[in-house]
N, C-alpha and C positions, 0 to 999 in steps of 0.2 A: 281581803289582804292587799289587793292591788290599790284600793283606795287609801289604805294606811300608808303604803309606800309612797304614793303620790303626795299625800299630805306631809310626810316626813321630808321628802325632797324639797317641797315648796317652802317649808319652815326653815330648812337649812339655807335655801337661797335667800330667804328674807334676812337671816342673821348675817349672811355673807355681805349683802348689800349694805345693811345698816352698820357693819363694822368699818366700811370704807367711806361711807357718806353720812353726814348728819341729816336729820329730818328736815332741816331748814334749807338744805342745799338744793339748788336747782338741778344738780347732776343726778340726784336720786330720782327726780321726776322723769328725766330723760331716759334713764336706764329702765325704769318701770314702763315707760311708753314703748320702748323697744320690746320688752317682754310681752306687753299687751299686743303689739303688732304681730309677734311670732304666734301667740296663742290664737288671735283672731284670724290671721291668715290661714293657719292650719285648720281651724274649725270651719272656716268658709270653704276651703278646698275639700274637706271631708264631706261637708254638706252638699257640695256640687257633685262629688262622686256618688254619694248615696242617692241623690235625685235621679241621676242617670241609671244607676243600678235598679232602683225601684221601678222606674218607668220602663226599663227594658224587660224586667221580670214580669211586669203586668202585661205588656204587649206580647211577650213570649207565651205566657199562659193563655191569653186570648187566641193567639195564632195556632196554638196546639189543637184547637177545635176546627181548623180550617177544612179538614177532610170530612167533617160530620155534616149532618143536615141542619144543625142549629146555626142561625146567623151569628157572625162574630160580634156584632153590636149587642146582641142579646146576652152574650157571655160577658161582655165588658161592663154591663150595668151593675150586677151585684158586686163585682170586684172593686170597681171605682167608687160605688156608693159606700161600701164598707170603709174605704180609705178616707173619703170625705167625711163620713159620720164620725170616724175616730178622731180626725183633726179637729172638728168642731167640739167634740166632747172634751178633749184634752184642754182646749182653750177655755171653755165655759166652766169646767169643773175645777181646774187648778190655777189658771192664770189668765183672766179676761184681758189683761193689758197686752198679752201676746197676740191678740187678734189684729188683723190688718197688717199694715207695713211695720208698725211699731215706731216709726220716726216721730210722730207727734208725741208719743210717750217719752221719747228721749229728750225732745225739746222741752216738754213739761218738767222732766226731771232736772234739766239744766237750770230751769227757772225756780226750782225748789217746790213745784206744785204737784209733782207726781212721784210716788215712791219707785225705787228700782229693786224689785225682789228677784235678784239674779238666781237664787237657788231654785225658784220655781220657773222663771222665764226661760232660762237656758235649756232645760230638757223639753219644756213644752213647745218653745219656738222651733227647736231643732226637729223634733219628731212630728209636731203638728204641721210645720211647713213641709216636711218631707212627704207626709201623706197627702196634703192639699195639692202640692205641685205635682206629685207623682200620679194623682188621679186624673190629671189633664186640665185642671182649671187654668183660666187665663190670668195667671199671676206671675210675678217676677221673683227671682231668688234674692234680689238686692235688699228687699225689706227685711227678711229674716237675717241676712248677713249683717246689715247695719245694727239691728237690735241685738243680735248675738255679740257683735263686737263691742257695743256700748256696755252691755251687761258684763262682759269680761273685764272691761275697764273698771266698772264699779266693784266687781269681785276683788280685783287687785288692790283697789284703794281701800276696801274694807279690811282685807288681810293685813295690809301694811299700815292701816290707820293713819292715812294722810289727812291733811286739813281740808276744810270745805272747798276752798278755791282750787287746791290741787286735785281734789276728787272730781271737780267739774272738768278740769283739764284732761284728766284720764278718761272720763266718760266721753268727751269729745274725741279724744285720740282713738278710743275703741270704735266709735261710730265711723270715723274716717278710714280706719283699717278695714272695717266691714265693707264699706262701699268700694274701696280700692280693690279688695280681693274679689268682690262680686263681678266687676267688669274689667279687672286687670288694668286699672286706670288710676295710678297714684296721684296725678295732678288733679283729676276730677274729685277724688276722695278728699284731698286737702281743701280744695276750693269749696266743696259742698259744706263743710263745717264752717268755713270762714264766711261764705255767702248766705247759705240757707239758715244757719243758726247764728246769724250776726247779732240778733237781739239778746241771745243767751250766752254767747261765747265770750270769755274773758280775754280780751286782746292784749296779752302781755307777751314779751319775747319768749319767756320760758314755756308758756302754754302753746304758743305757735310752734316752737321747736318740737314740743311733744307730739303734736299732730303730724308734723313732717316725719319724725322718727318712726312713729307707729305705722304710717302709710308706707314708708320705705320697707320696713321689715315685713309687713303683710304682703307686699308685692313680691318680695323675694321668696317667701314661703309658698305663696300661691303659684308662682312660676316653677318652683322646684317640684311641686306636687302635680302640676298640670302641664303647661307649656308656656313659652314666651311669645307665642303668636298672638295677634290681635283676636279679640273675642268674635268679631264678625268678619267673615271673609268676603270682601266686596272689591270692586274695581278701584284702583288707585288713579284718581283723576288729576289732570293738570289744572292750571289756573283757567277759570272760565273767562269768556269775553267780558271785558269791562263794561261794554254797552248792555250787557244782560243783567247787571247788578240791580237795576230797578225792578226786575222781575222777582228777584230774591226778596227784595223789600216788600213787594206786593204779596208774596207767599207768606212773609212774616205777618203782615196785616191780617191775612186770612186766618192764620194760626192764633192770633190774638183773640179773634172772635170765637173760634172753635174752642180755645182753651177756657174761656169764661163759661161757655155753654157746657163743656165737659165737666168742669168743677161743680156747676149747679146740678147737673144730672147725678154726679156722685153723691151729693148731699141729699137729693131727693130719693135716690135709691136706698141710702142709709135709713132715711125716715120710713120708707116702705117696709124694709126688713124689720125695723124696730116695731112697727105696727103689727107685723105678722107674728113675730116670736115673743114680743113683750117681755123679753129677758127670761123666759121660761126655758129650762134646759131641754126638755123633750122637743119643744118646737124648734129651738136653735139647732139641735142635732138633726132633726128632720130636714131642715133646710140643707144641712151638709150632706145628708144622704141623697137628697134630690139633685143638688148641684153636682156631687160626685158622679152619680149615675148618668146625668145628662152630658157632662163633659167626657165621661168615659165613652159614651156613644160617639160624640163628635171626634174624639181622638182616633177612632177607628174609621168613621165615615169620611170626615174632612178635617185632617189635622191642622190645616191652615187657620181654622177658627179657634182651635183649642191651644193649650200650652201658652208659654210666655210670649211667643212671637219672634224670639231671637232667630230661630231657624227659618222664619219666613222672610226676614229682611234681605238676605242675599238673593232669594228668588225674585223678590219684588224689584230690587235694584238692577238685577240682571235682565229685566224685561221679559220674564216668563209669563206675564199675564197681560191680557188686553184691558183697555180702559174700563169697559163695562164690568169685567170680572173684578178689577181693583176696587171699583165702587161698591160692589156687593160685599166683598171681603171686608172692606173698611167699615161698612155699616154693621155687619154681623159681629165684627170684632169689637166695635164700640159697645154693643149690647153685651157681649161675652165678658168684656173687661168690667163693665158696670156691675153685672150680676156677680162676678167672682170677687172683686175687690171690696165692694160695699157690703158683702155678706158677713164680714168679720172673719173670713178665713185668714190664716196666718201666711200672708204673702204680700209682695210689693206690687207697685203700679208703674215703676220706672220702665221696665222692659216692655210691658204692653203699650205704654205711651210711646216709646221709641218706635215700636212696630206700627202703631197708628200714624205717627208722623211720617214714617217712610211711605206708607200706602198713599196718604194724601199728597205728599211731596211728589211721588211718581206720577200721580194723576195730573197734578199741576204741570209737571215737566212735560208730559205728553201733549197737553194742551198748548203749552208755550212753544214746543217744537213744531207743532202743526201751524201755529200762527206766525212764528218768527223763526223759520228754519235757518236763516243766515247767522243769527247770533246764538241760537240754542241748538247745538249739534248733538248733545248728549243729555237726554232727559234724566238719566240716573243721577246727575249732579244735584237735581232738586230733591231726589229721594234722600240723599245724604244730608242736605240742608234741612229737610223736613224732620229728620230724626231729632235735631236739636230744637226746632221751632216749637213743636207742641209741648215739649218738656219745659222750655223757657216760659211759655204762656201759662202752664198749669202750676208749676212749682215756683215760678218767678225767680229763677236762678239762671240767668242767661250765660254767665261765664262758666258755670258748672256744665251747662248743656253743651257749650262750644268745646270745652276740653274733653268732655265725656265722649262726644262723637268722634273727635280727632283721634283719641287714644284707642277707642274701640275699633275704628276702621283703618287707622294709619293713613288717613287722607289729610296730611298736613297742608297741602296746597289748596285745600278747600276752606281755609280759615277765614278768608275775606267774605265769601258768600254766607258762611255760617254766622259770622258776626252780624252781617246785615239782616239775615233772617231772624236770628234770636233777639236782637235789639228791636227790630220792628214788631215782633210778636209781643215783647214785654211792654213796649210803649203803648200799643193799642189796648192790651189787657188792663194796663194801669189807667189809661185815659177813660176807659169804659167802666171803671170802678171795680174791676175784678180784684180778688185777693188771693194770695198763695193758698194752695189747697191744704197744706199741712197746718197752716195757721188756723184755717177754718175748722179742720178736724180736731185740733187741740181745744179750741173754744167749745166746740160741740161736746167733746168728751167731758170737759169741766162742767158744763151746764147739766149734762146728764148725771154726773156724779153728785152735784149739789142737789139735784131733784131727788135722787135716790136717798140721800142723807135726810132730806126734809121728810120724805115719805116714811122712812124708817123711824124718825123721831115722832111723827104723827101716830104711827102704828103703836109704838111703845106707850105714848101718852094715852091712847084709847084703851090699851090693855090695863094700864094703871087705874084708869077711871072705872073700868069694869070690875076690877078687883075690889076697889073701894065700895062700889055699889053692892057687891056680894057680901 
């Protein structure tokens, strides 16, 4: 009954819009983009609340056995394993394209190479991401938010039967709304579409305004349902010493090398998982059970290694860890991020990458403070710069990285060192032949799809030959 009421209201909204605007009018696209922003922002906020609720319920259930003789980590294994297994089953059974961050799928859809099955992806990505992130895996919520927002955009374009070019614009508007709502960062959401999806995005005035409108409305909805505060609560730094800018450039160079290695490790881990599960459902689900159980244990024993890493960033920037501890956490989180993201679990890599950048940036800042105490008085500034450095090197979107860090931390006076770090990371990564991670993931997905099609054709041909022989 509720579904019928929602469809009735949606159809009336459609008639209302079409009564005042023609289909060729750019005003219709702007209004639809605003509607997409409202839906995407609401959905992302709901997703965020559900993740917190599921995670809290899981930890509360585990903590209820604190008075017994059974270790808490042993209780966490079956609960988290069941959540991980369910996430992997939903993805493999109903919507394989919902695995991972989903951003390569959106880029492929904007190029017309990948379908957007929003009826399947919306529920699978929402609940699959909910179970995967709730189990404690080292994944970010921005991947599901971006794919959910983009699928909302395609849903609206299908309902209102807009043209191909306008449908692409609404898809991009939904993606921008998703990232905006995930990090409460409207400028970063807008720039992500313009910069990261530059080869697919149609740069017209109307489509650009659609992205802006969607991001604005998503921000409003997200802040109404959560808060207007910055996502990460860190120190607000002043302008660093100009004589220290060469150190931020050096930090960017380091991130350029790390970013290339990190991208290569992601692809290698993807190949490892493919060799293990060979696209067989029971093996794929078994991986989910194993990862869910493993990260369930980590979430109880050492939460700094599990989860997205967003809660870790203020602790690292605040100087709560010694240099040796930072190095250990950094290495362990690299492994945790690779195992989580490359497995095909429905989750993003933005947040874990930001956490890794913060860890290495703080390490670099401590070393710089020890060597140059006169010009480096606050090592935490390098942690802030590091958040954008690794992101710029892996995603190859430096402007997005700069804006994302500024909006997430409210450190507007850190813009100059952030620019130096992100551009340095991008230059080194490009000079060494590195390529954006999402471009490589899309190409890999297309190659695997073509291979599966050829294998299916070969199998059918062999079956036909066997029938003829019989």
